[in-house]
N, C-alpha and C positions, 0 to 999 in steps of 0.2 A: 180394626186397624190393619193397614197395609204396610208391608215391609218390602222395600226394593233393594236388592242386593246386586251391586256391580262387582263382578268377580274377575275382571280382566278384559283383555289381555294387557301385557306390557306394550309400550310404544304405540298406543292408539289414541292418545289424547287424554289420558286419565289425569295428568297434572292440571290441565286447563279446567277439567270438570270439577276436580277437587277444590281448586281455587275459587271457582264459581260458587260452590256450596259454602265455603268458609267465609267469603266476603259478604255473603247475604244471609248468614246464619240467623241473625235476629229477625229479619224480615220474614224469612221462611218459617221460623218458629211461631211468629205471630199468626201466620196463615195455617198453622197446624201441620207443618212439614219440619220434622226434626232431623237435623244432621248432627248426631250426638258427639260430644267430646268423650274422651275415654280416660283422661287423667287431669291433674290439677292445672297444668299450663293452659290447655285448651279451655277448661272451665273458667279460668281467670279471664280470658279474653271474652268469653260469653257474658260473664258478670259485668265486665267493663261496658260492653255494648248495651246490656240491660240498664245500667245506671245512666248512660248518656241518652238512651232512648233511640239510638240509631246504630246502623252497622258502621263500625269504625275499624274493621279488621284490615288495616292497611299493611301490617307487617306479615305479608304472606310468605316471607322467608322462614317464618317459624313453622317447622315441619309438623309439630303436634297440633297446631291450629289448622294448617292446610290439609294435612293428610293423617287425621287421627286414626283412621281405620287401617292404614298401613302400619301404624304403631301397634294396633291391636293384633293384626295378622302376624307381624314379626314376633310379638310376645307369645302368641299361640304356637308358632313354629318353634321358637326357642325352647318352650316347655317340652316339646316332643323331641327335639334334636339335641337338647342339653347344650345349647350354644348361647352366646351372648346376643342381645339385640343390637342392631346397628347403632353406632355412636351418634349419628345425626338426630336420633330421637331422644338422646339423653337418657337419664335414669327413668325407667318405666315401672309402674306398679306391677304387682303380681297379676296374672291373668284373671283370677276370680274378682279382684277389685275393679279391673277395667270393665268386665262384663256387668258387674253390679252398677257401675257408674251409668251405663246405658239404661239399665232397668230403672234406676232412680229418676233419670230425666224423662223417661216415658211416663212414669207415675206422676211426676210433677207437671209436665207440659200437656199430658193427655193428647198427643198428636193423632191425626188421622193417618199420617204417613211417616214412616221412619226410613231414612236412606243410609245405607252403609256402602261405602265406595272405596274399594281397594284393589289395585292390580296385583297386590301380593297374595290376595285370596286365590289367584290362579295356581299358586304353588301347593294348595292343599290336596288337590285331587289324586295325584299319582301315589304318594306315599302316606298321606295323612287324611284319608276321607273321614276319619272320626272327627276331625276338626269341623268339617262341614256339618256333620251330625250334631256337634256341640252347638254350632250356630243355630241350627234348626230348632233345638230345644229351648233356645232363648225366647222364642216367639210362638208359644202354643196358641193355636186357634187363629193366628194372623193369616191374612191373605198375602201370598208371596208372589213377587215378580222377580225374575232373574234377567239381568242384562249383561251381555258379553259381546265385546267387539273383537273381531278377528281380521287379521291382515293377510293378504296372499303370502304364502310362506317364504318365497324367495325374498320379497321386499322386507318381510318381518325379520328374517334371519340377518339380513344386512344391517337393519336398524338396531337390532339387539346386540349384534357384534360390536357396533360402534359404541353402544352404551357400556358394554363391558370394558372396552378400551378406556373409556372415560373413568371407570372405577379402578384403573390400573392393573387389570388382570393380565397375566402372562399367558397368551394364547398362541396356538398355531393359527395360520391364516385360514380363512374359510375354505379355500380350495386345498389347503394342506392338511385337513383333518377335522377342523372344528365343525364344519357343516354336517358331515356324516355323523359325528358324535352327537350333535344336537338333534338328529332325527329320532333319538331314543327318549327325548325329553318333551315337556310341554311347549318348548320353543319351536317345535315342528309337528309333533303328534298332538294336534288339538283335541282329538278324541280322549286322550288321557286326561286332559284338563277339564273338558266339558262334561263327560259322561258321569262322573261321580256327583256333580251338582244336579244333573237331571234325575239321577236315580234317587238322590236324597230328598229332592223336592219334586216328586212326580206330578203333583197337582198345580205346580207353579206355572204362571204365564212366562214363557221364555221369549226374550228378545235377543236373538242371535243375529248380530249385525256385521255386515261386510264393511270394512274400513273405507273402501272406495265409496260406498253409499253414505257413510258418515261425512266424508269430506264434501260430497255433493250436496249434502243437507246444510252445509255451512260450518261443520265442526262438531266436536264431541258434545258441547253444551246444547247446541241446537238439536242435534239428533236425539240425545237422551230426553230432553224435556218434551220433545214431540212424540216420542215412541211410548214412553211409559204411561201408565194409567194414573196420572196425577196432574192437576192443573196448577201451574206455577203462576205467581202474580207477575204483572207487567212491570217493566222498568228496572229489572234486576241488573246489577252491575256485572259485566263480563270482563273486566280488566283483571289481568293476572299473569303470572309467569307461564311461559311455555318452554319446554326443553328445546335447546338449540342442538341440532344434529351436527356431527362431524362431517367434513367433506370426504367423500369416498376415496379421493385421490390421496388423502393423508392417512388412510387406515394402516398401510404397511409401515409408514414412518413411525406412527405412534405405537404400533404393535411391537416394532423393534425397540423403540425407546423404553417401553415397559420392561423389556428383557434386559436392556443394556445399561440404563441409567438409574441412579437413586430416585426414589419415588417423588421427591420434591422437584428434581430437574425434569422428570417425565411429566409432572403436572404442569410445570411452567411451559413446556412445549405444547401440551394439550391446550392450555389457555390461549396460546398463540394461534393455534389453528381454529379454535372456536371464534376468535376475533376475525379470522379470515372470511367468515361468512358475510361480513359487512363490506368486503372489498369486491371489485369486479373479478369474476372467476374465469380463469383460462380453461377450466374443465367443468363440464356439467355432470352432475352425479349420474343422471340417467344414461350417460355414455360410457360409464366405467363398468367393466365386467369383472366380478369378483369370484365367480364360480368356474366358468368354462363350460363349453357346450356339453361335454360328456357328463359332467357332474350334474348339470341342470337336468338332463334327461333322466338320470338316475333318481334325483330328488322328485321329479315329476311323477315317475312311475310309483315311487314309494308313497307319495301323498294321495294318489287316486282313491284308494279305499277310505282314507280319512275324509276326503272331500265328499264321497258318497254318503258316509255316515252323517256328516253335517247337513248335507242336502236333505236327507231323510227327516231330520229334525224340523226342518221348515217346509216339508211337503214338496220337495223338489228333487230332481235326479242329482243335481250338483249344487254346491254352495257358491263356489267362485266361478262366475260365468266366463272370466278371462283366464282360467287356469292354464290354457294352452300357451299363453304368453310366458309362462314360467320356463318354457323350454328355449326361449329366444335369447341368445347371448347379446349383450350390448357390444357396440363396435370397438371400444377401446380397451385393450387388455390392461389389467391392473398394473403390470410392470411399466407400461408406457405412460399411464396416468400418473403413477408415482414419480417417474422421471420428469415429466412435464411440470408437475407441481414443484418439484425440487428446483428445477431451473428457474421457475418464476419466483420462488421464495428467496433463494440465495442471491438472486440478481437485484431484487427490488425492495425487500423488506428490511426495516430497521428492527434489530432484535439483540438480545444479550449475547455477548461473545461466546459463552459456552454452548448456547443453542445453535449459533451459526457454525461453530466448529463441528458440532455433532452432525448437523445436516450436510456439511461439506464432506464429512467422512462417509456418510451414507451415499451421497452423490457419487463418490468415487467407487464405492463397493458395488453400487447398482449398475 
């Protein structure tokens, strides 16, 4: 039996990949490829599909159906950190029960390939490598493949910052301290994330993928199914949700809103700017500079040994061939982008009165 473990990173298309597995779960299982559920909600969907004889997983908003191994990873981390699991996964079983659920499905389905896919696995390495060891013990004698997607760190840090704003976190700006703080974490130091997996699975085949190459291949589904040692059947559905990113010109507005407003009002403002993606944009993301030239140079120099480590894993001197671009500042400073977006929003958009009043206040302050 082969086990393919996707262990990250965040913000590299994992949602689309998980949706692909979930909506084709029955077809894949019939072909000997198991994307196992870990609790009763996911198993109920699989049972429904088995009874109807076809993949009917249209409710991909169900997190435990689409992202079962995120639920598993959160439960494993919660056991170590003594914290609750995220509310969007609902009430989850104890960790031993979730691991047994996987083993029972392997025993019943007798698959030739098992796929576990979770960007949350990326968080195991720095503080809880024992959780990677625990996963290793679940599959004695199995052939292991590891798949990990990595994004050039400046692009990744921007995308991850936007994701945290979406979750309502109260942050400093990237240039105001958050970027330097993140250099100590897996959100910049990819060696901290990758090395424990490589050390725990020394004989595994490693697919360490540059996100730029993944996009060139057509996306996360196309790249994964091409790279790993598993033949997927033709005609599988690839319809599913994809995360919508925030416009970079809105970062500072939403960052301040998370500090200044009650969570419901900040969330309403967030939804407003997510909807902005469907409108003609006065500002292109690639033109907005969120770090500044000096900070970019510092981040670049800090990342060089990490890039060399990653390159060594794939038999090259460097991993990111365009790493020098990390030093190049975009032409539009964040303050100017924020002001331009504010001018556009307050002049043209229909919005609730509280949101308009808050944005008008920010416009005056800025």
